[in-house]
PDBQT receptor file of N, H, CA, C and O in Angstrom, charges set to zero:
ATOM      1  N   MET A   1    -110.178 189.302 -37.019  1.00  0.00    +0.000 N 
ATOM      2  CA  MET A   1    -110.568 188.200 -37.297  1.00  0.00    +0.000 C 
ATOM      3  C   MET A   1    -109.662 187.589 -38.437  1.00  0.00    +0.000 C 
ATOM      4  O   MET A   1    -109.317 188.280 -39.396  1.00  0.00    +0.000 OA
ATOM      5  N   ARG A   2    -109.289 186.268 -38.295  1.00  0.00    +0.000 N 
ATOM      6  H   ARG A   2    -109.569 185.708 -37.516  1.00  0.00    +0.000 HD
ATOM      7  CA  ARG A   2    -108.432 185.667 -39.244  1.00  0.00    +0.000 C 
ATOM      8  C   ARG A   2    -109.197 184.857 -40.301  1.00  0.00    +0.000 C 
ATOM      9  O   ARG A   2    -110.016 184.006 -39.956  1.00  0.00    +0.000 OA
ATOM     10  N   TYR A   3    -108.941 185.111 -41.530  1.00  0.00    +0.000 N 
ATOM     11  H   TYR A   3    -108.276 185.802 -41.810  1.00  0.00    +0.000 HD
ATOM     12  CA  TYR A   3    -109.613 184.251 -42.621  1.00  0.00    +0.000 C 
ATOM     13  C   TYR A   3    -108.571 183.620 -43.543  1.00  0.00    +0.000 C 
ATOM     14  O   TYR A   3    -107.413 183.989 -43.736  1.00  0.00    +0.000 OA
ATOM     15  N   GLU A   4    -109.284 182.512 -44.111  1.00  0.00    +0.000 N 
ATOM     16  H   GLU A   4    -110.225 182.212 -43.954  1.00  0.00    +0.000 HD
ATOM     17  CA  GLU A   4    -108.441 181.765 -45.139  1.00  0.00    +0.000 C 
ATOM     18  C   GLU A   4    -109.373 181.842 -46.323  1.00  0.00    +0.000 C 
ATOM     19  O   GLU A   4    -110.597 181.713 -46.325  1.00  0.00    +0.000 OA
ATOM     20  N   PHE A   5    -108.479 182.099 -47.423  1.00  0.00    +0.000 N 
ATOM     21  H   PHE A   5    -107.485 182.204 -47.422  1.00  0.00    +0.000 HD
ATOM     22  CA  PHE A   5    -109.165 182.134 -48.719  1.00  0.00    +0.000 C 
ATOM     23  C   PHE A   5    -108.399 181.011 -49.549  1.00  0.00    +0.000 C 
ATOM     24  O   PHE A   5    -107.176 180.912 -49.455  1.00  0.00    +0.000 OA
ATOM     25  N   ARG A   6    -109.180 180.136 -50.396  1.00  0.00    +0.000 N 
ATOM     26  H   ARG A   6    -110.174 180.217 -50.473  1.00  0.00    +0.000 HD
ATOM     27  CA  ARG A   6    -108.630 179.348 -51.160  1.00  0.00    +0.000 C 
ATOM     28  C   ARG A   6    -109.071 179.545 -52.608  1.00  0.00    +0.000 C 
ATOM     29  O   ARG A   6    -110.256 179.441 -52.926  1.00  0.00    +0.000 OA
ATOM     30  N   VAL A   7    -108.069 179.841 -53.513  1.00  0.00    +0.000 N 
ATOM     31  H   VAL A   7    -107.106 179.926 -53.255  1.00  0.00    +0.000 HD
ATOM     32  CA  VAL A   7    -108.323 180.088 -54.831  1.00  0.00    +0.000 C 
ATOM     33  C   VAL A   7    -107.750 179.197 -55.834  1.00  0.00    +0.000 C 
ATOM     34  O   VAL A   7    -106.716 178.587 -55.562  1.00  0.00    +0.000 OA
ATOM     35  N   THR A   8    -108.341 179.056 -57.010  1.00  0.00    +0.000 N 
ATOM     36  H   THR A   8    -109.181 179.552 -57.231  1.00  0.00    +0.000 HD
ATOM     37  CA  THR A   8    -108.134 178.152 -58.039  1.00  0.00    +0.000 C 
ATOM     38  C   THR A   8    -106.688 178.601 -58.481  1.00  0.00    +0.000 C 
ATOM     39  O   THR A   8    -106.320 179.773 -58.548  1.00  0.00    +0.000 OA
ATOM     40  N   GLY A   9    -105.949 177.528 -58.763  1.00  0.00    +0.000 N 
ATOM     41  H   GLY A   9    -106.248 176.575 -58.708  1.00  0.00    +0.000 HD
ATOM     42  CA  GLY A   9    -104.520 177.708 -59.404  1.00  0.00    +0.000 C 
ATOM     43  C   GLY A   9    -103.479 178.143 -58.411  1.00  0.00    +0.000 C 
ATOM     44  O   GLY A   9    -103.710 178.304 -57.212  1.00  0.00    +0.000 OA
ATOM     45  N   CYS A  10    -102.365 178.314 -58.972  1.00  0.00    +0.000 N 
ATOM     46  H   CYS A  10    -102.178 178.184 -59.945  1.00  0.00    +0.000 HD
ATOM     47  CA  CYS A  10    -101.317 178.758 -58.171  1.00  0.00    +0.000 C 
ATOM     48  C   CYS A  10    -100.872 180.095 -58.732  1.00  0.00    +0.000 C 
ATOM     49  O   CYS A  10    -100.274 180.229 -59.799  1.00  0.00    +0.000 OA
ATOM     50  N   ILE A  11    -101.255 181.159 -57.831  1.00  0.00    +0.000 N 
ATOM     51  H   ILE A  11    -101.740 181.050 -56.964  1.00  0.00    +0.000 HD
ATOM     52  CA  ILE A  11    -101.010 182.617 -58.308  1.00  0.00    +0.000 C 
ATOM     53  C   ILE A  11     -99.497 183.008 -57.894  1.00  0.00    +0.000 C 
ATOM     54  O   ILE A  11     -98.913 182.674 -56.863  1.00  0.00    +0.000 OA
ATOM     55  N   SER A  12     -99.011 183.797 -58.958  1.00  0.00    +0.000 N 
ATOM     56  H   SER A  12     -99.486 184.068 -59.795  1.00  0.00    +0.000 HD
ATOM     57  CA  SER A  12     -97.682 184.211 -58.944  1.00  0.00    +0.000 C 
ATOM     58  C   SER A  12     -97.234 185.141 -57.723  1.00  0.00    +0.000 C 
ATOM     59  O   SER A  12     -98.069 185.732 -57.039  1.00  0.00    +0.000 OA
ATOM     60  N   THR A  13     -96.058 185.218 -57.531  1.00  0.00    +0.000 N 
ATOM     61  H   THR A  13     -95.380 184.738 -58.087  1.00  0.00    +0.000 HD
ATOM     62  CA  THR A  13     -95.601 186.176 -56.437  1.00  0.00    +0.000 C 
ATOM     63  C   THR A  13     -96.085 187.581 -56.723  1.00  0.00    +0.000 C 
ATOM     64  O   THR A  13     -96.576 188.243 -55.809  1.00  0.00    +0.000 OA
ATOM     65  N   VAL A  14     -95.972 188.054 -57.918  1.00  0.00    +0.000 N 
ATOM     66  H   VAL A  14     -95.573 187.516 -58.660  1.00  0.00    +0.000 HD
ATOM     67  CA  VAL A  14     -96.513 189.456 -58.246  1.00  0.00    +0.000 C 
ATOM     68  C   VAL A  14     -97.894 189.597 -58.071  1.00  0.00    +0.000 C 
ATOM     69  O   VAL A  14     -98.303 190.656 -57.594  1.00  0.00    +0.000 OA
ATOM     70  N   MET A  15     -98.873 188.502 -58.447  1.00  0.00    +0.000 N 
ATOM     71  H   MET A  15     -98.541 187.642 -58.835  1.00  0.00    +0.000 HD
ATOM     72  CA  MET A  15    -100.233 188.648 -58.148  1.00  0.00    +0.000 C 
ATOM     73  C   MET A  15    -100.609 188.577 -56.701  1.00  0.00    +0.000 C 
ATOM     74  O   MET A  15    -101.631 189.136 -56.303  1.00  0.00    +0.000 OA
ATOM     75  N   ALA A  16     -99.835 187.923 -55.919  1.00  0.00    +0.000 N 
ATOM     76  H   ALA A  16     -99.005 187.470 -56.243  1.00  0.00    +0.000 HD
ATOM     77  CA  ALA A  16    -100.059 187.875 -54.492  1.00  0.00    +0.000 C 
ATOM     78  C   ALA A  16     -99.585 189.216 -53.720  1.00  0.00    +0.000 C 
ATOM     79  O   ALA A  16     -99.975 189.533 -52.596  1.00  0.00    +0.000 OA
ATOM     80  N   GLU A  17     -98.707 189.923 -54.492  1.00  0.00    +0.000 N 
ATOM     81  H   GLU A  17     -98.390 189.665 -55.405  1.00  0.00    +0.000 HD
ATOM     82  CA  GLU A  17     -98.405 191.288 -54.001  1.00  0.00    +0.000 C 
ATOM     83  C   GLU A  17     -99.659 192.224 -53.998  1.00  0.00    +0.000 C 
ATOM     84  O   GLU A  17     -99.541 193.313 -53.436  1.00  0.00    +0.000 OA
ATOM     85  N   ALA A  18    -100.796 191.906 -54.555  1.00  0.00    +0.000 N 
ATOM     86  H   ALA A  18    -100.892 191.021 -55.012  1.00  0.00    +0.000 HD
ATOM     87  CA  ALA A  18    -101.947 192.601 -54.569  1.00  0.00    +0.000 C 
ATOM     88  C   ALA A  18    -102.667 192.396 -53.322  1.00  0.00    +0.000 C 
ATOM     89  O   ALA A  18    -103.664 193.076 -53.079  1.00  0.00    +0.000 OA
ATOM     90  N   PHE A  19    -102.235 191.500 -52.500  1.00  0.00    +0.000 N 
ATOM     91  H   PHE A  19    -101.425 190.948 -52.698  1.00  0.00    +0.000 HD
ATOM     92  CA  PHE A  19    -102.757 191.159 -51.153  1.00  0.00    +0.000 C 
ATOM     93  C   PHE A  19    -101.742 191.215 -50.167  1.00  0.00    +0.000 C 
ATOM     94  O   PHE A  19    -101.397 190.165 -49.625  1.00  0.00    +0.000 OA
ATOM     95  N   PRO A  20    -101.161 192.405 -49.826  1.00  0.00    +0.000 N 
ATOM     96  CA  PRO A  20    -100.095 192.428 -48.764  1.00  0.00    +0.000 C 
ATOM     97  C   PRO A  20    -100.354 192.052 -47.492  1.00  0.00    +0.000 C 
ATOM     98  O   PRO A  20     -99.448 191.755 -46.712  1.00  0.00    +0.000 OA
ATOM     99  N   GLU A  21    -101.666 192.031 -47.162  1.00  0.00    +0.000 N 
ATOM    100  H   GLU A  21    -102.402 192.272 -47.795  1.00  0.00    +0.000 HD
ATOM    101  CA  GLU A  21    -102.151 191.680 -45.711  1.00  0.00    +0.000 C 
ATOM    102  C   GLU A  21    -102.309 190.194 -45.586  1.00  0.00    +0.000 C 
ATOM    103  O   GLU A  21    -102.587 189.711 -44.488  1.00  0.00    +0.000 OA
ATOM    104  N   LEU A  22    -102.146 189.431 -46.660  1.00  0.00    +0.000 N 
ATOM    105  H   LEU A  22    -101.920 189.823 -47.551  1.00  0.00    +0.000 HD
ATOM    106  CA  LEU A  22    -102.355 188.062 -46.611  1.00  0.00    +0.000 C 
ATOM    107  C   LEU A  22    -101.144 187.234 -46.833  1.00  0.00    +0.000 C 
ATOM    108  O   LEU A  22    -100.348 187.585 -47.704  1.00  0.00    +0.000 OA
ATOM    109  N   ASP A  23    -100.930 186.173 -46.131  1.00  0.00    +0.000 N 
ATOM    110  H   ASP A  23    -101.577 185.887 -45.423  1.00  0.00    +0.000 HD
ATOM    111  CA  ASP A  23     -99.690 185.422 -46.439  1.00  0.00    +0.000 C 
ATOM    112  C   ASP A  23     -99.989 184.201 -47.364  1.00  0.00    +0.000 C 
ATOM    113  O   ASP A  23    -101.077 183.661 -47.164  1.00  0.00    +0.000 OA
ATOM    114  N   ARG A  24     -99.175 183.668 -48.372  1.00  0.00    +0.000 N 
ATOM    115  H   ARG A  24     -98.291 184.107 -48.534  1.00  0.00    +0.000 HD
ATOM    116  CA  ARG A  24     -99.597 182.911 -49.509  1.00  0.00    +0.000 C 
ATOM    117  C   ARG A  24     -98.771 181.588 -49.129  1.00  0.00    +0.000 C 
ATOM    118  O   ARG A  24     -97.620 181.555 -48.693  1.00  0.00    +0.000 OA
ATOM    119  N   ALA A  25     -99.615 180.512 -49.393  1.00  0.00    +0.000 N 
ATOM    120  H   ALA A  25    -100.549 180.538 -49.748  1.00  0.00    +0.000 HD
ATOM    121  CA  ALA A  25     -99.195 179.166 -49.455  1.00  0.00    +0.000 C 
ATOM    122  C   ALA A  25     -99.692 178.458 -50.503  1.00  0.00    +0.000 C 
ATOM    123  O   ALA A  25    -100.904 178.496 -50.719  1.00  0.00    +0.000 OA
ATOM    124  N   LEU A  26     -98.782 177.660 -51.364  1.00  0.00    +0.000 N 
ATOM    125  H   LEU A  26     -97.798 177.629 -51.188  1.00  0.00    +0.000 HD
ATOM    126  CA  LEU A  26     -99.308 176.840 -52.411  1.00  0.00    +0.000 C 
ATOM    127  C   LEU A  26     -99.728 175.451 -52.088  1.00  0.00    +0.000 C 
ATOM    128  O   LEU A  26     -99.035 174.706 -51.395  1.00  0.00    +0.000 OA
ATOM    129  N   ALA A  27    -100.911 175.104 -52.617  1.00  0.00    +0.000 N 
ATOM    130  H   ALA A  27    -101.474 175.709 -53.180  1.00  0.00    +0.000 HD
ATOM    131  CA  ALA A  27    -101.373 173.637 -52.371  1.00  0.00    +0.000 C 
ATOM    132  C   ALA A  27    -101.540 173.130 -53.886  1.00  0.00    +0.000 C 
ATOM    133  O   ALA A  27    -101.405 173.874 -54.857  1.00  0.00    +0.000 OA
ATOM    134  N   PRO A  28    -101.856 171.744 -53.955  1.00  0.00    +0.000 N 
ATOM    135  CA  PRO A  28    -102.097 171.306 -55.142  1.00  0.00    +0.000 C 
ATOM    136  C   PRO A  28    -103.266 172.048 -55.976  1.00  0.00    +0.000 C 
ATOM    137  O   PRO A  28    -104.401 172.125 -55.506  1.00  0.00    +0.000 OA
ATOM    138  N   GLN A  29    -102.985 172.506 -57.042  1.00  0.00    +0.000 N 
ATOM    139  H   GLN A  29    -102.063 172.443 -57.425  1.00  0.00    +0.000 HD
ATOM    140  CA  GLN A  29    -104.143 173.180 -57.944  1.00  0.00    +0.000 C 
ATOM    141  C   GLN A  29    -104.699 174.308 -57.219  1.00  0.00    +0.000 C 
ATOM    142  O   GLN A  29    -105.715 174.824 -57.687  1.00  0.00    +0.000 OA
ATOM    143  N   GLN A  30    -104.149 174.816 -56.052  1.00  0.00    +0.000 N 
ATOM    144  H   GLN A  30    -103.325 174.398 -55.672  1.00  0.00    +0.000 HD
ATOM    145  CA  GLN A  30    -104.769 175.958 -55.335  1.00  0.00    +0.000 C 
ATOM    146  C   GLN A  30    -103.829 176.850 -54.805  1.00  0.00    +0.000 C 
ATOM    147  O   GLN A  30    -102.651 176.505 -54.892  1.00  0.00    +0.000 OA
ATOM    148  N   THR A  31    -104.123 178.047 -54.212  1.00  0.00    +0.000 N 
ATOM    149  H   THR A  31    -105.081 178.327 -54.141  1.00  0.00    +0.000 HD
ATOM    150  CA  THR A  31    -103.365 178.903 -53.489  1.00  0.00    +0.000 C 
ATOM    151  C   THR A  31    -104.148 179.330 -52.384  1.00  0.00    +0.000 C 
ATOM    152  O   THR A  31    -105.266 179.823 -52.537  1.00  0.00    +0.000 OA
ATOM    153  N   VAL A  32    -103.545 179.144 -51.143  1.00  0.00    +0.000 N 
ATOM    154  H   VAL A  32    -102.637 178.744 -51.019  1.00  0.00    +0.000 HD
ATOM    155  CA  VAL A  32    -104.212 179.514 -49.797  1.00  0.00    +0.000 C 
ATOM    156  C   VAL A  32    -103.607 180.807 -49.415  1.00  0.00    +0.000 C 
ATOM    157  O   VAL A  32    -102.394 181.017 -49.416  1.00  0.00    +0.000 OA
ATOM    158  N   LEU A  33    -104.550 181.691 -49.078  1.00  0.00    +0.000 N 
ATOM    159  H   LEU A  33    -105.536 181.521 -49.077  1.00  0.00    +0.000 HD
ATOM    160  CA  LEU A  33    -103.939 183.079 -48.625  1.00  0.00    +0.000 C 
ATOM    161  C   LEU A  33    -104.820 183.169 -47.196  1.00  0.00    +0.000 C 
ATOM    162  O   LEU A  33    -106.022 182.933 -47.068  1.00  0.00    +0.000 OA
ATOM    163  N   VAL A  34    -103.881 183.574 -46.177  1.00  0.00    +0.000 N 
ATOM    164  H   VAL A  34    -102.905 183.766 -46.280  1.00  0.00    +0.000 HD
ATOM    165  CA  VAL A  34    -104.393 183.584 -44.954  1.00  0.00    +0.000 C 
ATOM    166  C   VAL A  34    -103.938 185.039 -44.220  1.00  0.00    +0.000 C 
ATOM    167  O   VAL A  34    -102.816 185.536 -44.317  1.00  0.00    +0.000 OA
ATOM    168  N   GLY A  35    -105.013 185.572 -43.505  1.00  0.00    +0.000 N 
ATOM    169  H   GLY A  35    -105.925 185.168 -43.427  1.00  0.00    +0.000 HD
ATOM    170  CA  GLY A  35    -104.385 186.846 -42.834  1.00  0.00    +0.000 C 
ATOM    171  C   GLY A  35    -105.611 187.450 -42.063  1.00  0.00    +0.000 C 
ATOM    172  O   GLY A  35    -106.709 186.895 -42.071  1.00  0.00    +0.000 OA
ATOM    173  N   GLN A  36    -105.352 188.640 -41.386  1.00  0.00    +0.000 N 
ATOM    174  H   GLN A  36    -104.459 189.090 -41.380  1.00  0.00    +0.000 HD
ATOM    175  CA  GLN A  36    -106.190 189.272 -40.655  1.00  0.00    +0.000 C 
ATOM    176  C   GLN A  36    -107.124 190.248 -41.560  1.00  0.00    +0.000 C 
ATOM    177  O   GLN A  36    -106.714 191.034 -42.414  1.00  0.00    +0.000 OA
ATOM    178  N   VAL A  37    -108.278 190.053 -41.234  1.00  0.00    +0.000 N 
ATOM    179  H   VAL A  37    -108.612 189.415 -40.540  1.00  0.00    +0.000 HD
ATOM    180  CA  VAL A  37    -109.333 191.028 -41.891  1.00  0.00    +0.000 C 
ATOM    181  C   VAL A  37    -109.955 191.834 -40.699  1.00  0.00    +0.000 C 
ATOM    182  O   VAL A  37    -110.476 191.289 -39.726  1.00  0.00    +0.000 OA
ATOM    183  N   THR A  38    -109.857 193.086 -40.863  1.00  0.00    +0.000 N 
ATOM    184  H   THR A  38    -109.434 193.528 -41.654  1.00  0.00    +0.000 HD
ATOM    185  CA  THR A  38    -110.217 194.126 -39.884  1.00  0.00    +0.000 C 
ATOM    186  C   THR A  38    -111.658 194.325 -39.578  1.00  0.00    +0.000 C 
ATOM    187  O   THR A  38    -112.081 194.560 -38.447  1.00  0.00    +0.000 OA
ATOM    188  N   ASP A  39    -112.390 194.218 -40.651  1.00  0.00    +0.000 N 
ATOM    189  H   ASP A  39    -112.046 194.027 -41.570  1.00  0.00    +0.000 HD
ATOM    190  CA  ASP A  39    -114.023 194.280 -40.536  1.00  0.00    +0.000 C 
ATOM    191  C   ASP A  39    -114.636 193.884 -41.812  1.00  0.00    +0.000 C 
ATOM    192  O   ASP A  39    -113.978 193.391 -42.728  1.00  0.00    +0.000 OA
ATOM    193  N   GLU A  40    -115.968 194.115 -41.866  1.00  0.00    +0.000 N 
ATOM    194  H   GLU A  40    -116.502 194.515 -41.122  1.00  0.00    +0.000 HD
ATOM    195  CA  GLU A  40    -116.642 193.673 -42.990  1.00  0.00    +0.000 C 
ATOM    196  C   GLU A  40    -116.320 194.309 -44.245  1.00  0.00    +0.000 C 
ATOM    197  O   GLU A  40    -116.299 193.607 -45.255  1.00  0.00    +0.000 OA
ATOM    198  N   ALA A  41    -116.029 195.720 -44.329  1.00  0.00    +0.000 N 
ATOM    199  H   ALA A  41    -116.046 196.290 -43.508  1.00  0.00    +0.000 HD
ATOM    200  CA  ALA A  41    -115.724 196.311 -45.432  1.00  0.00    +0.000 C 
ATOM    201  C   ALA A  41    -114.424 195.837 -45.947  1.00  0.00    +0.000 C 
ATOM    202  O   ALA A  41    -114.280 195.710 -47.163  1.00  0.00    +0.000 OA
ATOM    203  N   HIS A  42    -113.373 195.539 -45.050  1.00  0.00    +0.000 N 
ATOM    204  H   HIS A  42    -113.489 195.642 -44.062  1.00  0.00    +0.000 HD
ATOM    205  CA  HIS A  42    -112.055 194.942 -45.578  1.00  0.00    +0.000 C 
ATOM    206  C   HIS A  42    -112.374 193.652 -46.323  1.00  0.00    +0.000 C 
ATOM    207  O   HIS A  42    -111.900 193.406 -47.432  1.00  0.00    +0.000 OA
ATOM    208  N   LEU A  43    -113.219 192.821 -45.647  1.00  0.00    +0.000 N 
ATOM    209  H   LEU A  43    -113.603 193.021 -44.746  1.00  0.00    +0.000 HD
ATOM    210  CA  LEU A  43    -113.528 191.438 -46.352  1.00  0.00    +0.000 C 
ATOM    211  C   LEU A  43    -114.094 191.560 -47.802  1.00  0.00    +0.000 C 
ATOM    212  O   LEU A  43    -113.608 190.958 -48.759  1.00  0.00    +0.000 OA
ATOM    213  N   TYR A  44    -115.161 192.393 -47.869  1.00  0.00    +0.000 N 
ATOM    214  H   TYR A  44    -115.555 192.882 -47.091  1.00  0.00    +0.000 HD
ATOM    215  CA  TYR A  44    -115.817 192.733 -49.130  1.00  0.00    +0.000 C 
ATOM    216  C   TYR A  44    -114.705 193.259 -50.084  1.00  0.00    +0.000 C 
ATOM    217  O   TYR A  44    -114.681 192.856 -51.247  1.00  0.00    +0.000 OA
ATOM    218  N   GLY A  45    -113.795 194.136 -49.629  1.00  0.00    +0.000 N 
ATOM    219  H   GLY A  45    -113.815 194.463 -48.684  1.00  0.00    +0.000 HD
ATOM    220  CA  GLY A  45    -112.770 194.679 -50.467  1.00  0.00    +0.000 C 
ATOM    221  C   GLY A  45    -111.849 193.645 -50.922  1.00  0.00    +0.000 C 
ATOM    222  O   GLY A  45    -111.344 193.768 -52.038  1.00  0.00    +0.000 OA
ATOM    223  N   LEU A  46    -111.593 192.720 -50.246  1.00  0.00    +0.000 N 
ATOM    224  H   LEU A  46    -112.003 192.620 -49.339  1.00  0.00    +0.000 HD
ATOM    225  CA  LEU A  46    -110.558 191.626 -50.647  1.00  0.00    +0.000 C 
ATOM    226  C   LEU A  46    -111.352 190.906 -51.819  1.00  0.00    +0.000 C 
ATOM    227  O   LEU A  46    -110.872 190.775 -52.945  1.00  0.00    +0.000 OA
ATOM    228  N   LEU A  47    -112.627 190.446 -51.446  1.00  0.00    +0.000 N 
ATOM    229  H   LEU A  47    -113.017 190.553 -50.531  1.00  0.00    +0.000 HD
ATOM    230  CA  LEU A  47    -113.397 189.679 -52.404  1.00  0.00    +0.000 C 
ATOM    231  C   LEU A  47    -113.508 190.427 -53.731  1.00  0.00    +0.000 C 
ATOM    232  O   LEU A  47    -113.503 189.794 -54.787  1.00  0.00    +0.000 OA
ATOM    233  N   THR A  48    -113.606 191.715 -53.707  1.00  0.00    +0.000 N 
ATOM    234  H   THR A  48    -113.611 192.229 -52.849  1.00  0.00    +0.000 HD
ATOM    235  CA  THR A  48    -113.634 192.485 -54.802  1.00  0.00    +0.000 C 
ATOM    236  C   THR A  48    -112.250 192.419 -55.713  1.00  0.00    +0.000 C 
ATOM    237  O   THR A  48    -112.232 192.301 -56.938  1.00  0.00    +0.000 OA
ATOM    238  N   ARG A  49    -111.138 192.518 -54.874  1.00  0.00    +0.000 N 
ATOM    239  H   ARG A  49    -111.153 192.614 -53.879  1.00  0.00    +0.000 HD
ATOM    240  CA  ARG A  49    -109.873 192.429 -55.410  1.00  0.00    +0.000 C 
ATOM    241  C   ARG A  49    -109.776 191.042 -56.207  1.00  0.00    +0.000 C 
ATOM    242  O   ARG A  49    -109.324 191.010 -57.352  1.00  0.00    +0.000 OA
ATOM    243  N   PHE A  50    -110.197 189.972 -55.578  1.00  0.00    +0.000 N 
ATOM    244  H   PHE A  50    -110.564 189.998 -54.648  1.00  0.00    +0.000 HD
ATOM    245  CA  PHE A  50    -110.033 188.650 -56.086  1.00  0.00    +0.000 C 
ATOM    246  C   PHE A  50    -110.732 188.624 -57.465  1.00  0.00    +0.000 C 
ATOM    247  O   PHE A  50    -110.181 188.197 -58.480  1.00  0.00    +0.000 OA
ATOM    248  N   GLN A  51    -111.979 189.110 -57.422  1.00  0.00    +0.000 N 
ATOM    249  H   GLN A  51    -112.427 189.456 -56.598  1.00  0.00    +0.000 HD
ATOM    250  CA  GLN A  51    -112.737 189.199 -58.694  1.00  0.00    +0.000 C 
ATOM    251  C   GLN A  51    -112.222 190.105 -59.733  1.00  0.00    +0.000 C 
ATOM    252  O   GLN A  51    -112.366 189.822 -60.923  1.00  0.00    +0.000 OA
ATOM    253  N   ASP A  52    -111.604 191.224 -59.334  1.00  0.00    +0.000 N 
ATOM    254  H   ASP A  52    -111.486 191.455 -58.368  1.00  0.00    +0.000 HD
ATOM    255  CA  ASP A  52    -111.171 192.172 -60.434  1.00  0.00    +0.000 C 
ATOM    256  C   ASP A  52    -109.753 191.463 -61.062  1.00  0.00    +0.000 C 
ATOM    257  O   ASP A  52    -109.381 191.778 -62.192  1.00  0.00    +0.000 OA
ATOM    258  N   LEU A  53    -109.102 190.621 -60.357  1.00  0.00    +0.000 N 
ATOM    259  H   LEU A  53    -109.404 190.365 -59.439  1.00  0.00    +0.000 HD
ATOM    260  CA  LEU A  53    -107.985 190.024 -60.776  1.00  0.00    +0.000 C 
ATOM    261  C   LEU A  53    -108.340 188.710 -61.663  1.00  0.00    +0.000 C 
ATOM    262  O   LEU A  53    -107.524 188.160 -62.403  1.00  0.00    +0.000 OA
ATOM    263  N   GLY A  54    -109.507 188.346 -61.500  1.00  0.00    +0.000 N 
ATOM    264  H   GLY A  54    -110.170 188.792 -60.899  1.00  0.00    +0.000 HD
ATOM    265  CA  GLY A  54    -109.956 187.187 -62.251  1.00  0.00    +0.000 C 
ATOM    266  C   GLY A  54    -109.690 185.879 -61.494  1.00  0.00    +0.000 C 
ATOM    267  O   GLY A  54    -109.612 184.776 -62.036  1.00  0.00    +0.000 OA
ATOM    268  N   LEU A  55    -109.562 186.118 -60.210  1.00  0.00    +0.000 N 
ATOM    269  H   LEU A  55    -109.626 187.014 -59.771  1.00  0.00    +0.000 HD
ATOM    270  CA  LEU A  55    -109.270 184.830 -59.473  1.00  0.00    +0.000 C 
ATOM    271  C   LEU A  55    -110.599 184.160 -58.978  1.00  0.00    +0.000 C 
ATOM    272  O   LEU A  55    -111.589 184.851 -58.739  1.00  0.00    +0.000 OA
ATOM    273  N   ARG A  56    -110.596 182.926 -58.843  1.00  0.00    +0.000 N 
ATOM    274  H   ARG A  56    -109.792 182.365 -59.037  1.00  0.00    +0.000 HD
ATOM    275  CA  ARG A  56    -111.883 182.098 -58.458  1.00  0.00    +0.000 C 
ATOM    276  C   ARG A  56    -111.652 181.723 -56.982  1.00  0.00    +0.000 C 
ATOM    277  O   ARG A  56    -110.771 180.927 -56.656  1.00  0.00    +0.000 OA
ATOM    278  N   VAL A  57    -112.495 182.338 -56.079  1.00  0.00    +0.000 N 
ATOM    279  H   VAL A  57    -113.211 182.985 -56.344  1.00  0.00    +0.000 HD
ATOM    280  CA  VAL A  57    -112.505 181.756 -54.729  1.00  0.00    +0.000 C 
ATOM    281  C   VAL A  57    -113.274 180.465 -54.661  1.00  0.00    +0.000 C 
ATOM    282  O   VAL A  57    -114.443 180.338 -55.025  1.00  0.00    +0.000 OA
ATOM    283  N   LEU A  58    -112.502 179.512 -54.158  1.00  0.00    +0.000 N 
ATOM    284  H   LEU A  58    -111.553 179.616 -53.862  1.00  0.00    +0.000 HD
ATOM    285  CA  LEU A  58    -113.172 178.180 -54.072  1.00  0.00    +0.000 C 
ATOM    286  C   LEU A  58    -113.812 178.057 -52.529  1.00  0.00    +0.000 C 
ATOM    287  O   LEU A  58    -114.885 177.516 -52.261  1.00  0.00    +0.000 OA
ATOM    288  N   GLU A  59    -112.992 178.624 -51.681  1.00  0.00    +0.000 N 
ATOM    289  H   GLU A  59    -112.121 179.063 -51.898  1.00  0.00    +0.000 HD
ATOM    290  CA  GLU A  59    -113.393 178.546 -50.310  1.00  0.00    +0.000 C 
ATOM    291  C   GLU A  59    -112.943 179.771 -49.439  1.00  0.00    +0.000 C 
ATOM    292  O   GLU A  59    -111.829 180.283 -49.555  1.00  0.00    +0.000 OA
ATOM    293  N   MET A  60    -113.919 180.206 -48.543  1.00  0.00    +0.000 N 
ATOM    294  H   MET A  60    -114.824 179.790 -48.449  1.00  0.00    +0.000 HD
ATOM    295  CA  MET A  60    -113.557 181.213 -47.670  1.00  0.00    +0.000 C 
ATOM    296  C   MET A  60    -114.002 180.997 -46.274  1.00  0.00    +0.000 C 
ATOM    297  O   MET A  60    -115.205 180.778 -46.130  1.00  0.00    +0.000 OA
ATOM    298  N   ARG A  61    -113.326 181.017 -45.323  1.00  0.00    +0.000 N 
ATOM    299  H   ARG A  61    -112.349 181.194 -45.440  1.00  0.00    +0.000 HD
ATOM    300  CA  ARG A  61    -113.533 180.624 -43.848  1.00  0.00    +0.000 C 
ATOM    301  C   ARG A  61    -112.912 181.402 -42.951  1.00  0.00    +0.000 C 
ATOM    302  O   ARG A  61    -111.737 181.701 -43.162  1.00  0.00    +0.000 OA
ATOM    303  N   GLN A  62    -113.566 181.863 -41.813  1.00  0.00    +0.000 N 
ATOM    304  H   GLN A  62    -114.521 181.620 -41.642  1.00  0.00    +0.000 HD
ATOM    305  CA  GLN A  62    -113.140 182.504 -40.760  1.00  0.00    +0.000 C 
ATOM    306  C   GLN A  62    -112.462 181.528 -39.799  1.00  0.00    +0.000 C 
ATOM    307  O   GLN A  62    -113.086 180.544 -39.401  1.00  0.00    +0.000 OA
ATOM    308  N   LEU A  63    -111.090 181.788 -39.377  1.00  0.00    +0.000 N 
ATOM    309  H   LEU A  63    -110.583 182.587 -39.700  1.00  0.00    +0.000 HD
ATOM    310  CA  LEU A  63    -110.445 180.835 -38.566  1.00  0.00    +0.000 C 
ATOM    311  C   LEU A  63    -110.521 181.034 -37.098  1.00  0.00    +0.000 C 
ATOM    312  O   LEU A  63    -110.698 182.205 -36.761  1.00  0.00    +0.000 OA
ATOM    313  N   PRO A  64    -110.430 180.179 -36.173  1.00  0.00    +0.000 N 
ATOM    314  CA  PRO A  64    -110.452 180.504 -34.856  1.00  0.00    +0.000 C 
ATOM    315  C   PRO A  64    -109.124 181.419 -34.396  1.00  0.00    +0.000 C 
ATOM    316  O   PRO A  64    -108.025 181.282 -34.932  1.00  0.00    +0.000 OA
ATOM    317  N   GLU A  65    -109.362 182.242 -33.465  1.00  0.00    +0.000 N 
ATOM    318  H   GLU A  65    -110.255 182.352 -33.030  1.00  0.00    +0.000 HD
ATOM    319  CA  GLU A  65    -108.164 183.100 -32.978  1.00  0.00    +0.000 C 
ATOM    320  C   GLU A  65    -107.358 182.190 -32.255  1.00  0.00    +0.000 C 
ATOM    321  O   GLU A  65    -107.849 181.304 -31.555  1.00  0.00    +0.000 OA
ATOM    322  N   PRO A  66    -105.902 182.403 -32.419  1.00  0.00    +0.000 N 
ATOM    323  CA  PRO A  66    -104.977 181.493 -31.631  1.00  0.00    +0.000 C 
ATOM    324  C   PRO A  66    -104.874 181.832 -30.090  1.00  0.00    +0.000 C 
ATOM    325  O   PRO A  66    -104.152 181.157 -29.356  1.00  0.00    +0.000 OA
TER     326      PRO A  66
């Protein structure tokens, strides 16, 4: 499953390294992270990582497969 996560602010390259499975793109006042999520446990692990790093997830959505 592919997911897109939008977080508040522009996260640094160093902080983005905490999410090696996600690609990062900067948007106005947001960072968009996109990548494969293998299962529900992986999804909740990502959400926990966002929380642990103090990142606020504005939006999360599953993307259609290409």
